[in-house]
Structure formats: structure tokens, C-alpha cells
VOPAGU-2260 file (C-alpha; in pm, 1 decimal, decimal comma):
REM VOPAGU-2260
SITE   aa  ch    i         X         Y         Z
SITE  UNK   A    0       2,0       2,6      -3,2
SITE  UNK   A    1      80,6     360,3     -44,5
SITE  UNK   A    2     -14,0     647,0     127,4
SITE  UNK   A    3     -18,6     964,1     -25,0
SITE  UNK   A    4     -97,8    1318,5     123,8
SITE  UNK   A    5    -133,7    1629,1     -38,9
SITE  UNK   A    6    -119,4    1974,9     192,6
SITE  UNK   A    7    -116,2    2348,2      71,3
SITE  UNK   A    8      54,3    2487,7     380,3
SITE  UNK   A    9      53,5    2846,2     318,3
SITE  UNK   A   10     403,4    2866,5     438,9
SITE  UNK   A   11     610,7    2578,2     555,4
SITE  UNK   A   12     738,3    2813,3     846,6
SITE  UNK   A   13     381,4    2902,3     995,4
SITE  UNK   A   14     262,2    2543,4     945,9
SITE  UNK   A   15     544,8    2413,2    1151,4
SITE  UNK   A   16     443,4    2649,7    1428,1
SITE  UNK   A   17     116,8    2504,4    1384,9
SITE  UNK   A   18     232,8    2127,0    1443,9
SITE  UNK   A   19     233,3    1995,8    1062,5
SITE  UNK   A   20     508,4    1802,6    1126,2
SITE  UNK   A   21     396,3    1642,2    1432,0
SITE  UNK   A   22     122,3    1535,9    1235,4
SITE  UNK   A   23     291,8    1464,4     937,0
SITE  UNK   A   24     513,5    1216,2    1134,8
SITE  UNK   A   25     210,2    1033,0    1272,4
SITE  UNK   A   26      73,9     966,8     924,9
SITE  UNK   A   27     389,6     731,6     864,2
SITE  UNK   A   28     291,6     809,1     463,4
SITE  UNK   A   29     495,9     733,5     177,8
SITE  UNK   A   30     464,1    1053,6      22,6
SITE  UNK   A   31     369,8    1388,8     125,7
SITE  UNK   A   32     338,2    1658,7    -135,6
SITE  UNK   A   33     348,7    2000,9     -45,3
SITE  UNK   A   34     232,9    2375,8    -189,0
SITE  UNK   A   35     329,1    2727,7    -121,5
SITE  UNK   A   36     577,8    2659,4      85,2
SITE  UNK   A   37     655,0    3064,4      78,5
SITE  UNK   A   38    1002,9    3002,3     156,0
SITE  UNK   A   39    1367,7    2974,5     -36,6
SITE  UNK   A   40    1645,1    2724,5      22,2
SITE  UNK   A   41    1824,8    2993,6     262,0
SITE  UNK   A   42    1515,0    2961,0     483,7
SITE  UNK   A   43    1496,7    2574,5     490,4
SITE  UNK   A   44    1635,8    2441,6     814,9
SITE  UNK   A   45    1731,1    2048,4     814,9
SITE  UNK   A   46    1356,8    1996,2     995,2
SITE  UNK   A   47    1219,4    2129,8     716,8
SITE  UNK   A   48    1456,7    1949,9     424,9
SITE  UNK   A   49    1466,7    1614,8     630,6
SITE  UNK   A   50    1194,8    1604,2     849,1
SITE  UNK   A   51    1153,9    1249,5    1049,2
SITE  UNK   A   52    1435,7    1078,7     812,2
SITE  UNK   A   53    1215,0    1164,6     483,7
SITE  UNK   A   54    1401,6    1260,1     177,3
SITE  UNK   A   55    1263,9    1601,0      75,0
SITE  UNK   A   56    1265,1    1765,8    -286,6
SITE  UNK   A   57    1185,3    2112,3    -363,5
SITE  UNK   A   58    1129,8    2377,2    -645,7
SITE  UNK   A   59    1174,0    2745,7    -480,8
SITE  UNK   A   60    1034,1    3039,4    -634,7
SITE  UNK   A   61    1235,6    3306,0    -729,1
SITE  UNK   A   62    1009,2    3565,5    -576,3
SITE  UNK   A   63    1043,7    3573,6    -173,2
SITE  UNK   A   64     764,5    3465,6      47,8
SITE  UNK   A   65     610,8    3326,1    -259,6
SITE  UNK   A   66     496,1    3008,1    -404,0
SITE  UNK   A   67     744,9    2670,3    -394,3
SITE  UNK   A   68     635,4    2307,3    -407,7
SITE  UNK   A   69     798,9    2018,1    -228,5
SITE  UNK   A   70     779,1    1639,1    -218,9
SITE  UNK   A   71     890,8    1405,3      85,9
SITE  UNK   A   72     968,9    1040,0      36,0
SITE  UNK   A   73    1081,2     749,6     240,0
SITE  UNK   A   74    1324,8     687,1     -50,6
SITE  UNK   A   75    1569,8     840,8    -259,2
SITE  UNK   A   76    1375,3     938,6    -609,5
SITE  UNK   A   77    1540,8     768,3    -908,7
SITE  UNK   A   78    1511,2    1094,1   -1086,8
SITE  UNK   A   79    1412,8    1444,4    -988,2
SITE  UNK   A   80    1240,1    1709,6   -1224,0
SITE  UNK   A   81    1234,3    2072,7   -1105,2
SITE  UNK   A   82    1007,8    2260,4   -1297,7
SITE  UNK   A   83     790,7    2151,2   -1661,8
SITE  UNK   A   84     970,5    2329,7   -1888,8
SITE  UNK   A   85     794,9    2669,0   -1919,8
SITE  UNK   A   86    1019,4    2995,8   -1806,1
SITE  UNK   A   87     725,6    3215,7   -1683,6
SITE  UNK   A   88     587,6    2935,7   -1438,5
SITE  UNK   A   89     910,1    2747,1   -1368,1
SITE  UNK   A   90    1018,5    3114,8   -1199,8
SITE  UNK   A   91     728,4    3065,6    -947,9
SITE  UNK   A   92     811,3    2756,7    -831,2
SITE  UNK   A   93     535,0    2553,3    -896,5
SITE  UNK   A   94     616,4    2202,8   -1005,7
SITE  UNK   A   95     850,3    1901,4    -869,5
SITE  UNK   A   96     809,8    1534,9    -987,7
SITE  UNK   A   97     985,5    1242,1    -829,1
SITE  UNK   A   98    1023,5     952,1   -1020,1
SITE  UNK   A   99    1075,1     593,1    -814,9
SITE  UNK   A  100    1035,6     291,6   -1090,5
SITE  UNK   A  101     708,5     326,9   -1283,0
SITE  UNK   A  102     622,3     587,2   -1050,8
SITE  UNK   A  103     609,9     953,2   -1071,1
SITE  UNK   A  104     480,3    1173,0    -784,6
SITE  UNK   A  105     401,3    1521,3    -813,6
SITE  UNK   A  106     346,0    1838,0    -616,1
SITE  UNK   A  107     186,8    2085,5    -813,9
SITE  UNK   A  108      90,8    2450,1    -721,2
SITE  UNK   A  109    -158,3    2585,5   -1007,3
SITE  UNK   A  110    -161,2    2948,2   -1021,0
SITE  UNK   A  111    -455,7    3138,9    -838,6
SITE  UNK   A  112    -648,9    3437,1   -1020,1
SITE  UNK   A  113    -841,8    3599,1    -731,8
SITE  UNK   A  114    -619,5    3901,3    -679,5
SITE  UNK   A  115    -627,8    4064,8    -975,9
SITE  UNK   A  116    -706,1    4026,8   -1347,9
SITE  UNK   A  117    -334,3    4031,1   -1453,3
SITE  UNK   A  118    -308,7    3680,8   -1240,7
SITE  UNK   A  119    -626,6    3563,1   -1404,7
SITE  UNK   A  120    -464,5    3614,3   -1738,3
SITE  UNK   A  121    -180,1    3457,6   -1624,7
SITE  UNK   A  122    -370,8    3172,5   -1467,4
SITE  UNK   A  123    -526,0    3109,7   -1856,8
SITE  UNK   A  124    -163,0    3094,1   -1970,5
SITE  UNK   A  125     -57,8    2829,1   -1761,0
SITE  UNK   A  126    -366,0    2631,4   -1873,5
SITE  UNK   A  127    -255,3    2670,9   -2223,0
SITE  UNK   A  128     108,1    2545,6   -2145,5
SITE  UNK   A  129      21,0    2301,0   -1891,5
SITE  UNK   A  130    -232,1    2083,5   -2093,0
SITE  UNK   A  131       9,3    1983,4   -2322,1
SITE  UNK   A  132     272,9    1868,3   -2051,3
SITE  UNK   A  133       0,0    1626,5   -1918,4
SITE  UNK   A  134     -67,3    1487,3   -2237,3
SITE  UNK   A  135     301,3    1428,7   -2293,3
SITE  UNK   A  136     324,2    1255,3   -1922,7
SITE  UNK   A  137       5,2    1049,3   -2030,3
SITE  UNK   A  138     190,3     949,3   -2320,6
SITE  UNK   A  139     496,0     798,4   -2177,5
SITE  UNK   A  140     336,8     500,3   -1990,9
SITE  UNK   A  141     447,7     560,1   -1630,3
SITE  UNK   A  142     235,6     553,5   -1312,5
SITE  UNK   A  143     162,2     943,7   -1230,5
SITE  UNK   A  144      -1,7    1109,5    -959,7
SITE  UNK   A  145      27,8    1512,4    -934,7
SITE  UNK   A  146    -108,1    1582,9    -604,3
SITE  UNK   A  147    -184,4    1969,1    -535,8
SITE  UNK   A  148    -387,5    2301,1    -522,6
SITE  UNK   A  149    -535,4    2313,0    -872,3
SITE  UNK   A  150    -711,2    2644,7    -765,1
SITE  UNK   A  151   -1003,7    2523,4    -938,2
SITE  UNK   A  152   -1325,4    2377,2    -792,3
SITE  UNK   A  153   -1449,8    2175,7   -1072,1
SITE  UNK   A  154   -1840,5    2133,0   -1047,0
SITE  UNK   A  155   -2155,6    2254,8    -828,3
SITE  UNK   A  156   -2076,5    1974,7    -599,7
SITE  UNK   A  157   -1724,3    2119,9    -508,1
SITE  UNK   A  158   -1793,8    2403,4    -313,8
SITE  UNK   A  159   -2031,4    2532,4     -84,3
SITE  UNK   A  160   -2210,7    2838,3    -291,3
SITE  UNK   A  161   -2173,1    2773,6    -610,8
SITE  UNK   A  162   -2453,5    3015,9    -739,0
SITE  UNK   A  163   -2295,9    3330,3    -657,7
SITE  UNK   A  164   -1920,6    3208,4    -757,0
SITE  UNK   A  165   -1994,6    3130,0   -1128,4
SITE  UNK   A  166   -1805,7    3464,2   -1244,3
SITE  UNK   A  167   -1517,2    3427,6    -962,2
SITE  UNK   A  168   -1187,4    3247,6   -1016,5
SITE  UNK   A  169   -1174,1    2941,0    -911,2
SITE  UNK   A  170   -1521,8    2856,3   -1062,5
SITE  UNK   A  171   -1484,5    3023,1   -1399,7
SITE  UNK   A  172   -1631,8    2805,0   -1684,3
SITE  UNK   A  173   -1316,9    2848,1   -1884,2
SITE  UNK   A  174   -1138,1    2673,1   -1595,6
SITE  UNK   A  175   -1373,4    2438,8   -1534,4
SITE  UNK   A  176   -1405,0    2304,2   -1875,8
SITE  UNK   A  177   -1006,8    2319,2   -1890,1
SITE  UNK   A  178   -1039,5    2061,7   -1605,4
SITE  UNK   A  179   -1275,6    1858,9   -1747,7
SITE  UNK   A  180   -1047,0    1849,4   -2056,9
SITE  UNK   A  181    -792,7    1743,4   -1823,0
SITE  UNK   A  182    -995,8    1442,4   -1717,1
SITE  UNK   A  183   -1122,1    1380,5   -2096,3
SITE  UNK   A  184    -770,7    1324,5   -2192,4
SITE  UNK   A  185    -703,9    1004,8   -1947,0
SITE  UNK   A  186    -676,9    1156,9   -1634,4
SITE  UNK   A  187    -836,6    1046,7   -1296,1
SITE  UNK   A  188   -1017,3    1250,5    -998,2
SITE  UNK   A  189    -937,3    1002,4    -744,4
SITE  UNK   A  190   -1104,7    1158,3    -447,3
SITE  UNK   A  191   -1404,9    1175,5    -671,0
SITE  UNK   A  192   -1354,9     852,6    -816,5
SITE  UNK   A  193   -1411,5     760,6    -429,5
SITE  UNK   A  194   -1671,7     927,9    -339,3
SITE  UNK   A  195   -1916,9    1020,4    -637,0
SITE  UNK   A  196   -2177,5    1192,5    -454,5
SITE  UNK   A  197   -2001,3    1311,0    -124,8
SITE  UNK   A  198   -2051,0    1702,4     -73,1
SITE  UNK   A  199   -1988,5    1891,4     252,8
SITE  UNK   A  200   -1691,5    1665,7     401,1
SITE  UNK   A  201   -1528,5    1700,6      38,5
SITE  UNK   A  202   -1396,2    2070,1      78,4
SITE  UNK   A  203   -1009,5    2104,2     147,1
SITE  UNK   A  204   -1018,1    2514,0     128,1
SITE  UNK   A  205   -1201,0    2762,8     322,5
SITE  UNK   A  206   -1158,2    3169,9     265,2
SITE  UNK   A  207   -1001,7    3362,0     601,0
SITE  UNK   A  208   -1286,8    3612,5     538,6
SITE  UNK   A  209   -1618,3    3563,3     753,7
SITE  UNK   A  210   -1717,6    3254,1     903,0
SITE  UNK   A  211   -1654,9    3051,1     639,5
SITE  UNK   A  212   -1469,1    2786,4     843,0
SITE  UNK   A  213   -1691,3    2786,0    1087,4
SITE  UNK   A  214   -2001,7    2719,4     863,2
SITE  UNK   A  215   -1782,3    2487,2     629,8
SITE  UNK   A  216   -1850,1    2707,7     343,3
SITE  UNK   A  217   -1557,8    2582,9     143,1
SITE  UNK   A  218   -1450,1    2463,5    -162,9
SITE  UNK   A  219   -1242,6    2175,4    -311,3
SITE  UNK   A  220    -953,4    2267,3    -527,7
SITE  UNK   A  221    -680,5    2033,7    -394,9
SITE  UNK   A  222    -678,1    1714,7    -554,9
SITE  UNK   A  223    -500,4    1400,4    -635,8
SITE  UNK   A  224    -533,2    1329,5   -1026,9
SITE  UNK   A  225    -383,9    1029,8   -1133,4
SITE  UNK   A  226    -347,9     760,9   -1416,6
SITE  UNK   A  227    -616,2     548,3   -1445,1
SITE  UNK   A  228    -457,7     233,8   -1298,6
SITE  UNK   A  229    -305,2     388,6   -1015,7
SITE  UNK   A  230    -640,8     523,3    -946,3
SITE  UNK   A  231    -792,2     173,1    -973,2
SITE  UNK   A  232    -581,3     134,4    -663,4
SITE  UNK   A  233    -730,6     356,4    -425,1
SITE  UNK   A  234    -919,1     230,9    -192,2
SITE  UNK   A  235    -976,5     541,6      98,6
SITE  UNK   A  236    -960,2     875,4      96,4
SITE  UNK   A  237    -973,8    1145,0     417,9
SITE  UNK   A  238    -949,3    1489,5     436,6
SITE  UNK   A  239    -807,3    1634,2     771,7
SITE  UNK   A  240    -989,3    1902,5     954,2
SITE  UNK   A  241    -929,7    1838,0    1324,9
SITE  UNK   A  242    -632,1    2059,2    1355,0
SITE  UNK   A  243    -570,4    2367,7    1084,0
SITE  UNK   A  244    -223,6    2427,1     961,7
SITE  UNK   A  245    -338,2    2662,3     726,4
SITE  UNK   A  246    -638,5    2759,0     477,5
SITE  UNK   A  247    -611,6    2454,1     330,6
SITE  UNK   A  248    -684,1    2088,0     515,3
SITE  UNK   A  249    -453,7    1805,3     412,9
SITE  UNK   A  250    -600,8    1549,8     166,0
SITE  UNK   A  251    -505,6    1176,3     226,1
SITE  UNK   A  252    -565,0     871,3     -40,0
SITE  UNK   A  253    -452,8     540,2     -10,5
SITE  UNK   A  254    -360,4     290,5    -287,6
SITE  UNK   A  255    -365,9     -52,7    -240,2
SITE  UNK   A  256     -85,7    -301,8    -400,7
SITE  UNK   A  257      53,2      56,1    -544,0
SITE  UNK   A  258     414,7     -26,6    -424,6
SITE  UNK   A  259     481,4    -226,6    -689,9
SITE  UNK   A  260     489,4      39,7    -936,4
SITE  UNK   A  261     802,8     159,0    -744,2
SITE  UNK   A  262    1021,8    -163,6    -837,9
SITE  UNK   A  263     987,5     -44,9   -1203,5
């Protein structure tokens, strides 16, 4: 079995102070994919680089205190790819891929467009260049899981107030159609495969404004997106809400029998 966690930390230093690494140690996961590190290499202490004996690989943003992704694993990867080959977004620290045998575990942080129209246009540019990369990945015949914050709620079931958010970033028709095109290209939304009808318990992000957390006015924007064969091994999923490490909740999925993919 493989246990894989995805967690947007909204700052690795902040999440650490809130007990993320203590919680993570108790999970005994095989892989932990993190987004929004908000740290550069100089900020990473030994506890951040290799917590509890795990191996860490990271993609830092050039801009200080911004973005950044990482993957912790129990074993040293056969290969690591930092960035996906797009100069604009590789500068923002949005992609790290770790290969183990036939298995690739990827932490991805798709841009948010909510802060300005300029960033929304950047998000559209990311979508335009990232889909061809996903098609190339799919064609390589590897078993792949992309864990991360995709910053898109796919369907009405995936956010509380869908009617009032139809013109807002994260639930725009163009964004939702793009995510549909990703899934139509042979990728699987693993959580939704396991829980096709779950609503209230499926949210992974809550705005810090108002009483969103208290009233569970959330969005499901954190995903495991995988190849079909790997998705078929998924047996259980959980969104951890007992403690708050950031404005996101960690998403854990178990893949029974999937460790065989690591052997090549």
C-alpha cells in the first residue's frame, strides 16, 4: 500500500509552528506533497529539508515568500524534475516530479487568479501550457499522481456557494472546462472516483474572510489527479480537519498494492 498526502501549507514556517510536522510524522505516509512553501533554500532548516528521516525535493519560487512546492518521500528518487519546462511558471516554483521505478509523484501548485485580472490572465496562460505537458506525461506510459492545489472547483458539488461564484476565479466556466479536458485526456480525479456523491465533507479550502471555516463554506480545490491504473488502486481517502495548519486541509489517499509500481 502507498499512503500519499497533499497539503497546501500557506507557508512552511507557519505550518510548522501550528504542528504540521508532528502530525505528519504520525501519519507514516510514503509521500507528502506540499504546496505554497513561501520559502527559499536559505530559509529551509534541516527539519524542513529532511523531517523525521524523509527525503525532501523542492522547487522554490524566485520571488521571496511566494509559492514553492516540495515532495517528501521515504526513499531517494531515481530522478527528480524541477519545473515543467515553462520559463514563466518555473520561475514561480510550481512543479516538482520525483520518479521511483515506474511511478512518478508530482507536487503541483496551479496559479490563483483571484487577486487581480493580471493574475487571472497568468492562470489562463498556465492552463494553456500545462495541458500539453499533461498529455506528454500521459503518453510516457508511467503511473503518475499529481497532488496539489489546482485552484479550480470542478463542479457544483465541489463548493458550497456555487451559484454566487460562477463569475469568480476558481469556478469560471473556462477553468472548469479546462479541468474537464484534463480528465477527458485520460486523467482521474481520485477523490471523486472514490466519493462520487460526497459534498459537505469534501472541501479542502476555506476563505479566511467571515465565518467560512465555522460554517463550512468551503471549496474542493486540492486534488490527487492520477493515471487510471494507479487510480484503480485507490481504496480510501480522508480530508483532515481536526487541526488547522493553514487555510487548506490535508488530503490523504491510500493506494492498495501500488507499491509494486516503485520497482520499475
